[in-house]
MITORDO-916134 format. One line per 5 residues: their letters; for each residue z, x, y of C-alpha. Coordinates in Angstrom, 3 decimals. Layout:
BEGIN
A	Z/X/Y; ...;
END
This chain:
BEGIN
MNQFR	-198.234/72.047/79.842; -195.078/70.094/81.870; -195.749/66.931/79.593; -194.819/69.528/76.135; -192.420/70.958/77.297;
LLNWI	-190.930/67.493/77.896; -191.598/66.107/74.541; -189.608/68.963/73.183; -186.366/67.976/74.945; -186.901/64.460/73.923;
PWVLV	-184.160/64.552/71.599; -181.607/65.633/74.314; -182.782/62.805/76.731; -182.185/60.163/73.601; -178.758/61.440/72.570;
GAFGC	-177.334/62.020/76.413; -179.060/58.424/77.431; -176.771/57.019/74.368; -174.367/58.847/74.731; -173.994/57.284/78.624;
LLVVP	-173.926/53.755/77.121; -171.112/54.648/74.926; -169.027/56.014/77.898; -169.639/53.534/80.381; -167.338/50.120/79.575;
ATRAL	-170.074/48.204/80.362; -172.331/48.939/78.173; -170.527/49.944/75.249; -170.778/47.192/73.080; -174.699/47.555/73.582;
AFRLQ	-174.718/50.898/72.215; -172.811/49.519/69.510; -175.067/47.205/68.993; -178.235/49.093/68.974; -176.796/51.312/66.110;
DENGP	-175.980/48.074/64.009; -177.297/48.025/60.645; -180.804/47.045/60.541; -180.522/47.191/64.421; -183.341/48.458/66.923;
IEWAT	-182.330/52.050/66.087; -182.574/52.178/62.150; -185.477/50.594/62.518; -187.313/53.051/65.005; -186.089/55.715/62.802;
VILLS	-187.457/54.294/59.840; -191.193/53.600/61.788; -191.224/57.191/62.790; -190.469/58.453/59.231; -192.914/56.124/57.702;
AAIVC	-195.862/57.378/60.136; -194.631/61.294/59.214; -195.079/60.547/55.887; -198.651/59.471/56.462; -199.525/61.736/58.471;
AVLAA	-197.727/64.959/55.603; -199.918/62.747/53.115; -203.099/62.844/54.778; -202.385/66.647/55.820; -201.574/67.461/51.896;
RKAAA	-204.851/66.222/50.744; -206.994/68.251/53.572; -204.695/71.343/53.234; -206.735/74.341/51.460; -204.078/76.375/49.784;
RRERF	-201.764/75.231/46.937; -198.839/76.096/48.151; -199.208/74.251/51.264; -200.138/71.153/49.956; -196.888/71.590/47.710;
LLIAG	-194.804/72.277/50.993; -196.123/69.016/52.597; -196.127/66.751/49.844; -192.324/67.644/48.986; -191.846/67.108/52.697;
AAALF	-193.121/63.683/52.342; -190.868/62.911/49.363; -187.640/64.621/51.258; -188.555/62.178/54.328; -189.601/58.913/51.953;
FVCGE	-185.932/59.667/50.268; -184.439/59.668/53.674; -186.385/56.444/54.877; -185.698/54.329/51.568; -182.349/55.893/52.198;
ELAWG	-181.972/54.028/55.576; -183.623/50.909/54.342; -181.193/50.910/51.512; -183.686/50.679/49.382; -184.743/47.168/50.444;
QHISG	-181.759/45.470/49.625; -181.264/44.219/53.319; -184.669/42.251/53.289; -184.653/41.213/49.834; -181.037/40.270/49.616;
TPISE	-181.283/41.738/45.906; -177.609/41.840/44.789; -176.326/45.253/43.156; -174.219/45.960/40.205; -170.868/45.464/40.301;
QWAAA	-170.258/49.209/39.434; -172.443/50.690/41.644; -170.879/48.554/44.647; -167.543/49.861/43.244; -168.759/53.200/44.176;
NRQKE	-170.059/52.645/47.220; -168.486/52.709/50.754; -170.449/50.012/52.094; -171.961/48.016/49.212; -175.562/49.197/49.458;
TTVHN	-178.267/50.885/47.026; -177.602/53.807/49.244; -177.314/57.469/47.708; -175.342/58.882/50.781; -172.575/55.957/50.738;
LDVLQ	-171.156/56.882/47.674; -167.507/58.186/47.399; -168.118/61.182/46.545; -170.564/62.004/49.427; -168.463/60.147/51.854;
GKSEI	-167.333/62.261/54.295; -169.833/64.679/54.107; -172.252/63.292/56.220; -172.416/66.918/58.576; -173.989/68.938/55.820;
WYLLP	-176.518/66.162/55.726; -177.403/66.971/59.376; -176.243/71.072/59.623; -178.743/72.409/56.254; -182.298/70.704/57.701;
GLAGL	-181.062/71.181/61.359; -180.463/74.891/60.572; -183.292/75.209/57.947; -185.680/73.598/60.231; -184.447/75.878/63.075;
IAARS	-184.615/79.002/61.175; -188.523/78.170/60.342; -189.406/77.473/63.995; -188.003/80.858/65.255; -189.651/83.323/62.495;
AGLRR	-193.026/84.104/62.892; -193.151/85.525/59.166; -191.764/81.900/57.961; -194.794/80.005/59.741; -197.384/82.368/58.506;
WLGVA	-195.782/81.905/54.946; -195.869/77.972/55.441; -199.146/77.743/56.222; -199.970/74.033/57.806; -196.827/72.897/56.948;
AVDAS	-194.986/75.243/59.547; -192.722/74.559/62.079; -193.682/74.852/65.455; -191.209/76.624/68.049; -191.780/74.069/70.350;
LAPGL	-189.437/71.844/67.975; -186.618/74.244/68.156; -184.420/72.199/70.808; -184.494/69.126/68.968; -183.346/71.076/65.727;
ALVAL	-181.144/73.174/67.943; -179.283/69.507/69.062; -178.931/68.421/65.031; -177.185/71.879/64.086; -175.068/71.282/67.175;
YALAE	-173.966/67.665/66.239; -173.225/68.848/62.482; -171.193/71.866/63.411; -169.290/69.659/65.996; -168.591/67.002/63.166;
LGAVF	-167.147/69.749/60.912; -165.171/71.336/63.551; -163.576/68.074/64.056; -162.734/67.466/60.430; -160.317/70.372/61.284;
LPHDR	-158.987/68.999/64.600; -155.517/66.893/64.637; -156.330/63.143/64.754; -153.205/62.170/66.790; -154.071/64.616/69.541;
FASVH	-157.984/64.903/69.383; -158.745/61.239/68.915; -161.517/60.815/71.181; -163.252/63.577/69.561; -162.948/61.624/66.360;
SALPP	-163.809/58.669/67.997; -166.780/59.853/69.926; -168.945/61.521/67.239; -169.315/59.274/64.534; -171.486/56.374/66.992;
LGETI	-173.985/59.123/67.529; -174.725/59.587/64.235; -177.793/56.772/64.272; -179.129/58.671/67.411; -179.114/62.089/65.688;
ELVIG	-181.404/60.527/62.602; -183.802/59.224/65.020; -183.725/62.444/66.744; -184.401/63.641/62.737; -187.234/60.825/62.597;
WLALL	-188.501/61.839/65.678; -188.883/65.565/64.644; -190.178/64.752/61.387; -193.270/63.158/62.916; -193.867/65.721/65.505;
WARAA	-193.662/68.366/62.197; -195.859/66.427/60.412; -198.304/65.263/63.223; -198.774/68.941/63.812; -199.585/69.714/59.944;
RARTA	-202.183/66.879/60.394; -204.124/68.405/63.030; -204.291/71.947/61.393; -206.152/70.274/58.453; -208.305/67.799/60.616;
END
């Protein structure tokens, strides 16, 4: 039971540890290297998401109810999209160039959708919506019954709350004057990659639980 409870709080441990690396001057450079494009944190996120996709698909194959199968496949599809965005849909691996029109509309000159100019500056929404939705699903017994084998375990609530709180902090920072709260504005973005790692971790725990229910 103690080990199980510790797993629930691993997201907070991850973000806390990375935050310490950022705060300490001697380890700040390491923190930024860890979150580089195609760096360790990004690849760890991809691995977690990939494992979650496999587990969700396997669970969907054995789910008895059509609604449960649909929910699991929809979840796997959403995770596949997130995983593809993390990898820039293979652009960095294959070195495939993108069109000039797409590059002009993309802040990072990538094949990603979330870096398009029209979506930039809205990263908090990508964290807030799944964080809140997952937290509600985890805390509602009625929703868990309706979701069936695709239910979000209450044990994921601490991690989901962390994702939602980070999104709210980012959203709140938008209204803070940059000149007076420069430290806040500079501190939040570097944590984004670690939050994405947390999302990958939570996705895997959700999919593994679904797989266990259908075994």
